[in-house]
N, C-alpha and C positions, 0 to 999 in steps of 0.2 A: 585452893588453886587461885581463885580470883583475888583473895586477900594478899597472896604472895605477889601477884602481878601488880596489884594496887600499890604495894610497898615499893616494888621496883620502879614503878612510874614516879612515885613521890620522890624517891632518892634520885632518879635521873633528872627530875625537874629541879631539885635542890642543887644538884651538881651543875646543871646548865646555868642556873641563876648565879651561883658563885663564880663560875667561869666568866660570864658576861660582865658582872660587876668588876671583877679583877681586870678584865680586858679594858673596860672603859677607864678605870683608874690609871692604868698604864698609859693609855693614849693621852689622857690629860696631862699626866706627868711628863711624858715625852715632849708634848707641845711646850710645856713650861720650861723644861730644861733646854730645848732647842732655841726658844725665844731668848732665854737668858744668855746662852752660849754664843749666840750670833749678835747679841746686842740689839735685838729687835724688841720693840715695845709690843707686848701682847695686846692684840686688838680684838674687838668683838668679831671681826671678820675671820681672824685666825681661829678663834675658839668655835665660831659657828661652823667653819669648814670641818674641823675635827668632830664636832657634834654630828654633823650630817653624815660624815664617813662612819662614825661609830654607830649611828642609828641604822644606816644601811647594812652594816655588818651584823648588827643584832637581828635585823629582819631576815637576813640570809641564814644566820645560825638558827633562828626560831623555826624557819620553814624546814631546814634540814633536820632539825630535832624532831619536829612533828612527823615528818615522813619516815624518819628512821625508827622512832620509838613505837609508833602505832600506825601501821599502814591502813588500819580499818577505820580510822577517824575520818570525819567528814572534812576532807581537804578543801572543798570549795568554801566552806565556812571560814577556815583559817586563811585561805587565799584572800577572801574579802577583807578580813581583819588586817592582813598585811598590806593590802592595797590602801586601806584607810590610813594606816600608819605612814605609808609612803606619801599619800596625798597631804597629810599634815606636815611632813618634812618639806614637801615642795611649796606648800602655802607659806611656811615660815621662811624659806629661802627667798620666795618672791617678795614677801613683806620687807625683808631686810635688803632687798635689791641686789642679791648675789647674782653675778653674771653667770650665764650658762644654765639657768634654771630650766630643767626639762619640763615639757608640757605635762599637764596632769595625766596620770595614768587612767586609761579608760576602764570602766568596770565591765565585767563580762556581759551584762545585760544592756549596756549603753551603746552598743554598736549600731550604726545607722542601718535601717532596713530599707531595702530597695522594693519599690512597688512591683507586684507581680505583673508580668506582661501577658 
């Protein structure tokens, strides 16, 4: 029984990986075709915007996958991993000077503590 569940999980992981890779390729292809069709020179900012969007989508898909595939997994661990990915995206956006960069996401243990009265 456990071996069968393990195989299902491996297949689901492979399916999700293939889906995300295909999605990213389509997004980059769409940006390229749109840039060429509109006569816009592809710039780093355009590609960066698509990359940030794609990574955000991947983050969402990964979280949905983890919740849907195995609700018994330690979601706090995966939530922290996703927050680290989001922080890396935000750091990259800030480094490139992209406007509208959201503030860094606070980690669950970083919330300010009020002194007891």
